[in-house]
C-alpha positions as CSV (number, residue, x, y, z in Angstrom):
1,M,-65.4,-34.8,-86.0
2,S,-65.2,-34.3,-82.4
3,P,-67.8,-32.2,-80.8
4,M,-65.3,-30.4,-78.7
5,P,-62.4,-28.6,-80.2
6,A,-58.8,-30.1,-79.6
7,N,-57.7,-27.2,-77.4
8,W,-60.6,-27.5,-74.9
9,T,-59.4,-27.1,-71.4
10,F,-61.3,-26.8,-68.0
11,N,-60.8,-22.9,-68.2
12,A,-62.3,-22.7,-71.7
13,A,-65.1,-24.9,-70.6
14,L,-65.7,-22.7,-67.4
15,N,-65.7,-19.5,-69.7
16,M,-68.0,-20.9,-71.9
17,W,-70.5,-21.9,-69.2
18,V,-70.2,-18.4,-67.7
19,R,-71.3,-17.1,-70.9
20,I,-74.2,-19.5,-71.6
21,I,-75.8,-19.9,-68.2
22,P,-77.3,-16.4,-68.3
23,F,-78.8,-17.3,-71.7
24,I,-80.4,-20.3,-70.1
25,F,-81.7,-18.7,-67.1
26,S,-83.0,-15.7,-69.2
27,F,-85.1,-17.9,-71.2
28,L,-86.3,-20.1,-68.1
29,L,-87.5,-16.8,-66.8
30,L,-89.2,-16.0,-70.1
31,A,-90.9,-19.5,-70.1
32,A,-92.3,-18.6,-66.4
33,H,-93.7,-15.3,-67.7
34,F,-95.5,-17.0,-70.6
35,L,-96.7,-19.8,-68.3
36,R,-98.2,-17.3,-66.0
37,Y,-100.3,-15.8,-68.7
38,G,-101.3,-19.3,-70.2
39,H,-99.2,-19.1,-73.4
40,D,-98.5,-22.7,-73.6
41,V,-96.8,-22.7,-77.2
42,W,-94.3,-19.8,-76.1
43,V,-93.5,-21.8,-72.9
44,G,-92.5,-24.7,-75.0
45,I,-90.5,-22.4,-77.4
46,S,-88.8,-20.5,-74.7
47,L,-87.7,-23.9,-72.8
48,L,-86.4,-25.4,-76.3
49,T,-84.5,-22.1,-77.3
50,P,-81.4,-22.8,-75.2
51,L,-81.1,-26.3,-76.9
52,L,-80.2,-24.4,-80.0
53,L,-76.6,-24.0,-78.2
54,L,-76.1,-27.7,-78.9
55,I,-75.7,-26.9,-82.4
56,R,-72.1,-25.7,-82.7
57,K,-72.6,-23.1,-85.8
58,R,-72.0,-19.5,-86.0
59,W,-75.4,-18.6,-87.2
60,I,-76.9,-20.3,-84.1
61,I,-75.1,-17.9,-81.8
62,V,-76.1,-14.8,-84.0
63,L,-79.7,-16.2,-83.6
64,A,-79.4,-16.8,-80.0
65,R,-78.0,-13.4,-79.5
66,W,-80.9,-11.7,-81.4
67,L,-83.2,-13.8,-79.5
68,S,-81.7,-12.5,-76.2
69,Y,-82.2,-8.8,-77.4
70,G,-85.7,-9.6,-78.4
71,A,-86.4,-11.1,-75.0
72,A,-85.1,-8.0,-73.4
73,A,-87.4,-5.9,-75.6
74,L,-90.4,-8.1,-74.5
75,W,-89.4,-7.4,-70.8
76,L,-89.6,-3.7,-71.6
77,H,-92.7,-3.9,-73.2
78,T,-94.1,-5.8,-70.4
79,I,-92.8,-3.2,-68.0
80,Y,-94.5,-0.4,-69.9
81,I,-97.9,-2.4,-70.0
82,L,-98.0,-3.4,-66.3
83,V,-96.8,-0.1,-65.0
84,F,-99.5,1.7,-67.1
85,R,-102.1,-0.8,-65.5
86,R,-100.9,-0.4,-62.0
87,I,-100.7,3.4,-62.1
88,Q,-104.3,3.3,-63.5
89,A,-105.4,0.9,-60.5
90,G,-103.5,3.0,-58.0
91,A,-101.4,0.2,-57.1
92,P,-97.6,0.3,-56.3
93,W,-95.6,-0.2,-59.4
94,L,-92.0,0.9,-58.4
95,R,-90.6,-2.4,-57.3
96,M,-92.0,-4.5,-60.1
97,T,-90.6,-2.0,-62.4
98,L,-87.0,-2.6,-60.9
99,I,-87.3,-6.4,-60.7
100,L,-88.5,-6.7,-64.5
101,A,-85.8,-4.1,-65.4
102,G,-83.1,-6.4,-63.8
103,V,-84.7,-9.2,-65.9
104,A,-84.5,-7.2,-69.0
105,V,-80.8,-6.1,-68.3
106,L,-80.1,-9.9,-67.7
107,A,-81.6,-10.7,-71.1
108,A,-79.6,-8.1,-72.8
109,C,-76.4,-9.0,-71.0
110,A,-76.9,-12.7,-72.0
111,G,-77.0,-11.7,-75.7
112,H,-73.9,-9.6,-75.2
113,L,-71.9,-12.5,-73.6
114,L,-72.5,-14.5,-76.5
115,N,-70.9,-12.1,-78.9
116,S,-67.4,-12.7,-77.2
117,D,-64.5,-14.0,-79.0
118,A,-64.3,-17.0,-76.9
119,V,-67.8,-18.2,-78.2
120,K,-67.1,-17.4,-81.8
121,R,-64.0,-19.6,-81.7
122,D,-66.1,-22.5,-80.6
123,Y,-69.0,-21.9,-83.0
124,R,-67.8,-21.9,-86.5
């Protein structure tokens, strides 16, 4: 069995990459976050997670989607913790909040993009 569907075209490939790249980038950012705090095991898991997309099964897409939503929740939790610490210290916090909120939105959008019909067609 060929790894690519018979109806695979350049536009379909481009459409797939547009949907997968945010997922990959989101988990690279998550790995950088864990690296900053010295969580080496989570760095490895975050770096290996996008490789799951090489397995072309429907349950992998569902898992990847929920991992993206979990990453977004982790970023929101991180915002809460860091804003609380910065307010206590009297340090500026708004710019950090906006940046991390953008990263959380990226993670959530990455999960949403994996929920398309195009992706579901290729992962059976």
